[in-house]
N, CA, C and O atoms as a DFTB+ gen file, in Angstrom:
436 C
 N C O
     1  1      46.341     -32.759     -47.946
     2  2      47.303     -32.401     -48.552
     3  2      47.057     -31.316     -49.600
     4  3      46.180     -31.705     -50.371
     5  1      47.493     -30.138     -49.900
     6  2      47.241     -29.269     -50.654
     7  2      48.075     -29.011     -51.735
     8  3      49.126     -28.389     -51.581
     9  1      47.686     -29.455     -52.875
    10  2      48.190     -29.412     -54.121
    11  2      47.629     -28.270     -54.873
    12  3      46.413     -28.073     -54.870
    13  1      48.691     -27.282     -55.706
    14  2      47.973     -26.342     -56.736
    15  2      48.500     -26.681     -58.086
    16  3      49.547     -27.328     -58.059
    17  1      48.006     -26.388     -59.289
    18  2      48.542     -26.365     -60.518
    19  2      48.534     -25.386     -61.209
    20  3      47.833     -24.438     -60.854
    21  1      49.109     -25.325     -62.103
    22  2      49.303     -24.195     -63.375
    23  2      49.847     -24.886     -64.628
    24  3      50.770     -25.695     -64.536
    25  1      49.278     -24.570     -65.804
    26  2      49.635     -25.214     -66.949
    27  2      50.256     -24.150     -68.004
    28  3      49.849     -23.027     -68.300
    29  1      51.193     -24.761     -68.395
    30  2      52.061     -23.829     -69.554
    31  2      51.411     -24.550     -70.763
    32  3      50.407     -25.261     -70.765
    33  1      52.377     -24.131     -71.990
    34  2      52.078     -24.933     -73.146
    35  2      52.358     -26.244     -73.221
    36  3      51.608     -26.939     -73.905
    37  1      53.460     -26.839     -72.558
    38  2      54.082     -27.724     -72.597
    39  2      53.942     -28.877     -71.498
    40  3      53.986     -30.097     -71.656
    41  1      53.741     -28.046     -70.215
    42  2      53.699     -28.675     -68.888
    43  2      52.668     -28.477     -68.118
    44  3      51.851     -27.589     -68.361
    45  1      52.576     -29.297     -67.074
    46  2      51.562     -28.995     -65.841
    47  2      52.465     -28.866     -64.764
    48  3      53.267     -29.774     -64.541
    49  1      52.425     -27.643     -63.930
    50  2      53.138     -27.681     -62.785
    51  2      52.513     -27.997     -61.524
    52  3      51.539     -27.248     -61.436
    53  1      52.570     -28.544     -60.769
    54  2      51.929     -29.239     -59.578
    55  2      52.992     -28.936     -58.308
    56  3      54.050     -29.545     -58.152
    57  1      52.437     -27.759     -57.347
    58  2      53.055     -27.458     -56.163
    59  2      52.542     -28.165     -54.907
    60  3      51.359     -28.250     -54.580
    61  1      53.439     -28.587     -54.345
    62  2      53.016     -29.165     -53.015
    63  2      53.047     -27.947     -51.852
    64  3      54.076     -27.400     -51.458
    65  1      51.905     -27.700     -51.471
    66  2      51.529     -26.764     -50.443
    67  2      51.584     -27.318     -49.006
    68  3      50.638     -27.231     -48.224
    69  1      52.907     -27.964     -48.686
    70  2      52.987     -28.871     -47.323
    71  2      54.496     -28.677     -46.968
    72  3      55.346     -28.311     -47.780
    73  1      54.678     -28.913     -45.906
    74  2      56.292     -28.846     -45.611
    75  2      56.969     -30.409     -45.429
    76  3      58.157     -30.685     -45.265
    77  1      55.596     -31.488     -45.531
    78  2      56.322     -32.579     -45.261
    79  2      55.574     -33.605     -46.067
    80  3      54.355     -33.459     -45.974
    81  1      56.032     -34.787     -46.976
    82  2      55.544     -35.783     -47.611
    83  2      55.988     -37.091     -46.803
    84  3      56.982     -37.667     -47.245
    85  1      55.404     -37.596     -45.737
    86  2      55.630     -38.607     -45.031
    87  2      54.546     -39.541     -44.787
    88  3      53.557     -39.397     -45.506
    89  1      54.528     -40.520     -43.873
    90  2      53.797     -41.822     -43.964
    91  2      52.357     -41.172     -43.754
    92  3      51.389     -41.623     -44.368
    93  1      52.240     -40.098     -42.870
    94  2      50.931     -39.720     -42.653
    95  2      50.056     -39.203     -43.850
    96  3      48.826     -39.205     -43.860
    97  1      50.835     -38.782     -44.808
    98  2      50.217     -38.126     -45.984
    99  2      50.421     -38.632     -47.288
   100  3      49.958     -38.069     -48.280
   101  1      51.254     -39.919     -47.345
   102  2      51.547     -40.625     -48.712
   103  2      50.153     -40.807     -49.343
   104  3      49.950     -40.287     -50.440
   105  1      49.225     -41.474     -48.759
   106  2      48.023     -41.976     -49.433
   107  2      47.386     -40.898     -50.096
   108  3      47.077     -40.879     -51.288
   109  1      47.158     -39.768     -49.040
   110  2      46.453     -38.592     -49.832
   111  2      47.161     -37.912     -50.647
   112  3      46.478     -37.146     -51.326
   113  1      48.484     -37.880     -50.894
   114  2      49.420     -37.107     -51.892
   115  2      49.020     -37.842     -52.933
   116  3      48.539     -37.159     -53.838
   117  1      49.055     -39.230     -53.164
   118  2      48.937     -40.025     -54.254
   119  2      47.695     -39.877     -55.004
   120  3      47.608     -39.798     -56.230
   121  1      46.527     -39.840     -53.970
   122  2      45.172     -39.528     -54.460
   123  2      45.121     -38.237     -55.198
   124  3      44.722     -38.067     -56.350
   125  1      45.610     -37.303     -54.320
   126  2      45.476     -35.627     -54.948
   127  2      46.271     -35.733     -56.116
   128  3      45.729     -35.340     -57.149
   129  1      47.607     -36.238     -56.213
   130  2      48.376     -36.209     -57.697
   131  2      47.577     -36.914     -58.794
   132  3      47.774     -36.631     -59.976
   133  1      46.654     -37.854     -58.409
   134  2      46.174     -38.562     -59.427
   135  2      44.804     -37.881     -60.034
   136  3      44.283     -38.164     -61.112
   137  1      44.331     -36.871     -59.028
   138  2      43.239     -35.949     -59.752
   139  2      43.735     -34.970     -60.478
   140  3      43.157     -34.592     -61.497
   141  1      45.076     -34.332     -59.974
   142  2      45.417     -33.367     -60.754
   143  2      46.322     -33.437     -62.032
   144  3      46.627     -32.497     -62.767
   145  1      46.666     -34.686     -62.131
   146  2      47.504     -35.056     -63.376
   147  2      46.612     -36.196     -64.160
   148  3      47.186     -36.718     -65.116
   149  1      45.492     -36.571     -63.917
   150  2      44.828     -37.688     -65.105
   151  2      44.739     -37.064     -66.129
   152  3      44.645     -37.915     -67.013
   153  1      44.708     -35.994     -66.607
   154  2      44.658     -35.498     -67.974
   155  2      45.573     -34.332     -67.978
   156  3      46.230     -34.038     -66.980
   157  1      45.630     -33.613     -69.169
   158  2      46.646     -32.478     -69.271
   159  2      48.385     -32.962     -70.168
   160  3      48.656     -34.021     -70.734
   161  1      48.926     -32.202     -70.052
   162  2      50.087     -31.929     -70.746
   163  2      50.786     -33.586     -70.314
   164  3      50.536     -34.321     -69.359
   165  1      51.577     -33.718     -71.281
   166  2      52.635     -34.812     -70.996
   167  2      53.713     -34.945     -69.876
   168  3      54.225     -35.876     -69.253
   169  1      53.805     -33.778     -69.902
   170  2      55.075     -33.535     -68.913
   171  2      54.440     -32.813     -67.845
   172  3      53.688     -31.863     -68.062
   173  1      54.791     -33.341     -66.421
   174  2      54.461     -32.855     -65.144
   175  2      55.620     -32.284     -64.364
   176  3      56.554     -33.060     -64.164
   177  1      55.704     -31.194     -63.944
   178  2      56.900     -30.583     -63.257
   179  2      56.368     -30.790     -61.630
   180  3      55.369     -30.143     -61.318
   181  1      56.804     -31.395     -60.908
   182  2      56.522     -31.422     -59.364
   183  2      57.306     -30.422     -58.718
   184  3      58.511     -30.619     -58.560
   185  1      56.709     -29.274     -58.289
   186  2      57.256     -28.275     -57.269
   187  2      57.445     -28.553     -55.867
   188  3      56.466     -28.571     -55.121
   189  1      58.676     -28.785     -55.411
   190  2      58.852     -29.515     -54.076
   191  2      59.508     -28.290     -53.215
   192  3      60.009     -28.494     -52.109
   193  1      59.467     -27.186     -53.735
   194  2      60.469     -25.964     -52.933
   195  2      59.885     -25.737     -51.903
   196  3      60.537     -24.971     -51.193
   197  1      58.605     -26.156     -51.319
   198  2      57.956     -25.875     -49.931
   199  2      58.075     -27.158     -48.968
   200  3      57.571     -27.197     -47.845
   201  1      58.813     -28.207     -49.557
   202  2      58.706     -29.424     -48.745
   203  2      60.076     -29.393     -48.068
   204  3      61.085     -29.218     -48.751
   205  1      60.136     -29.555     -46.773
   206  2      61.368     -29.646     -46.094
   207  2      61.726     -30.857     -45.410
   208  3      62.694     -30.785     -44.652
   209  1      61.022     -32.156     -45.555
   210  2      61.036     -33.410     -45.107
   211  2      60.374     -34.363     -45.919
   212  3      59.277     -34.081     -46.402
   213  1      60.929     -35.489     -46.132
   214  2      60.353     -36.412     -47.115
   215  2      60.907     -37.739     -46.439
   216  3      62.096     -37.749     -46.120
   217  1      60.156     -38.814     -46.211
   218  2      60.443     -39.906     -45.634
   219  2      60.418     -41.095     -46.600
   220  3      60.209     -40.761     -47.766
   221  1      60.550     -42.142     -46.427
   222  2      60.550     -43.444     -47.711
   223  2      58.806     -43.520     -47.990
   224  3      58.500     -43.630     -49.177
   225  1      57.942     -43.481     -47.236
   226  2      56.864     -43.364     -47.569
   227  2      56.544     -42.188     -48.712
   228  3      55.861     -42.439     -49.705
   229  1      56.990     -41.170     -48.510
   230  2      56.772     -39.768     -49.296
   231  2      57.365     -40.284     -50.638
   232  3      56.837     -40.069     -51.729
   233  1      58.462     -40.953     -50.461
   234  2      59.256     -40.881     -51.493
   235  2      58.753     -42.034     -52.676
   236  3      59.014     -41.966     -53.877
   237  1      57.965     -43.100     -51.994
   238  2      57.228     -44.146     -52.675
   239  2      56.039     -43.394     -53.397
   240  3      55.755     -43.572     -54.581
   241  1      55.444     -42.616     -52.627
   242  2      54.020     -41.865     -53.147
   243  2      54.644     -41.086     -54.424
   244  3      54.057     -41.163     -55.504
   245  1      55.627     -40.466     -54.318
   246  2      56.281     -39.792     -55.590
   247  2      56.502     -40.867     -56.731
   248  3      55.884     -40.746     -57.789
   249  1      57.240     -41.751     -56.559
   250  2      57.381     -42.823     -57.545
   251  2      55.931     -43.269     -58.126
   252  3      55.669     -43.331     -59.328
   253  1      54.946     -43.600     -56.964
   254  2      53.802     -44.047     -57.644
   255  2      52.864     -42.975     -58.437
   256  3      52.111     -43.264     -59.367
   257  1      53.031     -41.883     -57.969
   258  2      52.405     -40.782     -58.689
   259  2      52.769     -40.680     -60.306
   260  3      52.013     -40.527     -61.266
   261  1      54.534     -40.854     -60.234
   262  2      54.998     -40.863     -61.641
   263  2      54.436     -42.153     -62.312
   264  3      54.025     -42.089     -63.471
   265  1      54.415     -43.079     -61.758
   266  2      53.618     -44.035     -62.572
   267  2      52.369     -44.454     -62.929
   268  3      52.006     -45.310     -63.736
   269  1      51.639     -43.563     -62.052
   270  2      50.168     -43.504     -62.775
   271  2      49.882     -42.569     -63.679
   272  3      48.724     -42.398     -64.061
   273  1      50.994     -41.792     -64.167
   274  2      51.077     -40.744     -65.262
   275  2      50.572     -41.490     -66.622
   276  3      49.919     -40.941     -67.509
   277  1      51.018     -42.899     -66.610
   278  2      50.977     -43.713     -67.938
   279  2      52.183     -43.491     -68.899
   280  3      53.067     -42.636     -68.848
   281  1      51.981     -44.465     -69.755
   282  2      53.103     -44.600     -70.715
   283  2      53.036     -43.227     -71.739
   284  3      52.016     -42.805     -72.284
   285  1      54.471     -42.629     -71.848
   286  2      54.386     -41.579     -72.947
   287  2      54.225     -40.076     -71.803
   288  3      54.156     -38.974     -72.347
   289  1      54.190     -40.141     -70.677
   290  2      54.093     -38.835     -70.073
   291  2      55.418     -39.018     -68.938
   292  3      55.985     -40.085     -68.705
   293  1      55.681     -37.919     -68.423
   294  2      56.705     -37.766     -67.802
   295  2      56.841     -36.835     -66.490
   296  3      56.100     -35.854     -66.426
   297  1      57.704     -37.077     -65.495
   298  2      57.337     -36.249     -64.205
   299  2      58.932     -35.812     -64.132
   300  3      59.862     -36.589     -64.347
   301  1      59.060     -34.452     -63.795
   302  2      60.397     -33.826     -63.330
   303  2      60.241     -33.508     -62.020
   304  3      59.081     -33.525     -61.608
   305  1      61.259     -33.170     -61.117
   306  2      61.104     -32.562     -59.906
   307  2      61.870     -31.012     -60.074
   308  3      62.618     -30.652     -60.984
   309  1      61.487     -30.362     -59.066
   310  2      61.959     -28.869     -59.091
   311  2      61.995     -28.425     -57.628
   312  3      61.210     -28.935     -56.828
   313  1      63.039     -27.320     -57.178
   314  2      63.018     -26.821     -56.308
   315  2      63.165     -27.706     -54.973
   316  3      62.586     -27.300     -53.966
   317  1      63.825     -28.755     -54.925
   318  2      64.088     -29.605     -53.687
   319  2      65.135     -28.942     -53.065
   320  3      66.219     -28.594     -53.533
   321  1      64.574     -28.783     -51.702
   322  2      65.452     -28.363     -50.377
   323  2      66.819     -29.457     -50.273
   324  3      66.823     -30.676     -50.444
   325  1      67.705     -28.736     -50.004
   326  2      68.889     -29.627     -49.775
   327  2      68.583     -30.813     -48.794
   328  3      69.202     -31.828     -49.112
   329  1      67.743     -30.955     -47.621
   330  2      67.424     -32.214     -47.342
   331  2      66.633     -33.105     -47.880
   332  3      66.770     -34.288     -47.571
   333  1      65.574     -32.663     -48.865
   334  2      64.872     -33.586     -49.879
   335  2      65.650     -33.993     -50.976
   336  3      65.350     -35.086     -51.457
   337  1      66.667     -33.312     -51.531
   338  2      67.427     -33.605     -52.772
   339  2      68.468     -34.585     -51.965
   340  3      68.977     -35.410     -52.723
   341  1      68.825     -34.665     -50.842
   342  2      69.606     -35.731     -50.181
   343  2      68.957     -37.004     -50.194
   344  3      69.590     -37.991     -50.570
   345  1      67.970     -37.080     -49.889
   346  2      67.027     -38.211     -49.786
   347  2      66.969     -38.974     -51.135
   348  3      67.017     -40.201     -51.215
   349  1      66.840     -37.958     -52.395
   350  2      66.433     -38.589     -53.680
   351  2      67.954     -39.062     -54.132
   352  3      68.000     -39.914     -55.019
   353  1      69.104     -38.611     -53.630
   354  2      70.350     -38.877     -54.138
   355  2      70.905     -40.186     -53.577
   356  3      71.402     -41.049     -54.300
   357  1      70.775     -40.307     -52.008
   358  2      70.918     -41.511     -51.402
   359  2      70.253     -42.802     -51.773
   360  3      70.795     -43.907     -51.744
   361  1      69.111     -42.560     -52.098
   362  2      68.167     -43.721     -52.767
   363  2      68.182     -43.941     -54.161
   364  3      67.442     -44.742     -54.732
   365  1      69.371     -42.939     -54.930
   366  2      69.441     -42.900     -56.375
   367  2      68.232     -42.661     -57.339
   368  3      68.239     -42.960     -58.533
   369  1      67.244     -42.111     -56.699
   370  2      66.132     -41.596     -57.189
   371  2      66.387     -40.643     -58.035
   372  3      65.551     -40.329     -58.882
   373  1      67.599     -40.025     -57.939
   374  2      68.130     -38.809     -59.014
   375  2      68.427     -39.680     -60.164
   376  3      68.580     -38.890     -61.096
   377  1      68.568     -40.709     -60.546
   378  2      68.508     -41.280     -61.645
   379  2      67.277     -41.710     -62.589
   380  3      67.308     -41.969     -63.792
   381  1      66.071     -41.713     -61.608
   382  2      64.896     -41.941     -62.115
   383  2      64.153     -40.556     -62.583
   384  3      63.573     -40.459     -63.664
   385  1      64.238     -39.628     -61.741
   386  2      63.654     -38.134     -62.121
   387  2      64.956     -37.405     -62.541
   388  3      66.082     -37.704     -62.144
   389  1      64.614     -36.318     -63.476
   390  2      65.370     -35.249     -63.602
   391  2      65.107     -34.429     -62.468
   392  3      63.949     -34.324     -62.063
   393  1      66.147     -33.772     -61.848
   394  2      66.173     -32.847     -60.928
   395  2      66.440     -31.364     -61.501
   396  3      67.264     -31.153     -62.391
   397  1      65.680     -30.388     -60.915
   398  2      65.958     -28.965     -61.343
   399  2      65.988     -28.224     -60.089
   400  3      65.167     -28.470     -59.206
   401  1      67.091     -27.128     -59.931
   402  2      67.034     -26.116     -58.567
   403  2      65.629     -25.466     -58.694
   404  3      64.990     -25.357     -57.647
   405  1      65.056     -25.011     -59.878
   406  2      63.919     -24.147     -59.898
   407  2      62.992     -24.676     -60.919
   408  3      63.300     -25.423     -61.847
   409  1      61.641     -24.133     -60.600
   410  2      60.795     -24.592     -61.463
   411  2      60.969     -23.794     -62.725
   412  3      60.620     -24.315     -63.784
   413  1      61.543     -22.415     -62.714
   414  2      61.824     -21.957     -64.013
   415  2      62.977     -22.759     -64.780
   416  3      62.866     -23.006     -65.981
   417  1      63.808     -23.054     -64.220
   418  2      64.974     -24.114     -64.873
   419  2      64.164     -25.230     -65.688
   420  3      64.458     -25.436     -66.865
   421  1      63.152     -25.942     -65.062
   422  2      62.370     -26.859     -65.512
   423  2      61.608     -26.786     -66.603
   424  3      61.522     -27.614     -67.509
   425  1      61.002     -25.665     -66.473
   426  2      60.240     -25.099     -67.716
   427  2      60.995     -24.958     -68.872
   428  3      60.511     -25.239     -69.969
   429  1      62.479     -24.429     -68.700
   430  2      63.145     -23.982     -69.842
   431  2      64.010     -25.224     -70.277
   432  3      64.876     -25.120     -71.145
   433  1      63.712     -26.480     -69.586
   434  2      64.623     -27.744     -70.136
   435  2      64.108     -28.464     -71.092
   436  3      64.732     -29.421     -71.549
């Protein structure tokens, strides 16, 4: 799993450079997210614009990544493709995460 990060004054943007987050990648995703977010700003923006498919394992991995941020830190999601956004809405995870159409909108929120 390839992740890249960019820091702003108030956020760390983590971009997923893969088109799937599924059972085969979930553990690696969680481990990589821990490494990318164990320090830094209190807000993490997860850029999912390159992700076309997510299954329940991938969804669980994103929730686990949010929980491992610790108290006082938060994760927002940006750039969800229609298929991925549908998974978040059907599972009501859109009530857990703030969803933004673009990274730019998330940065300005």
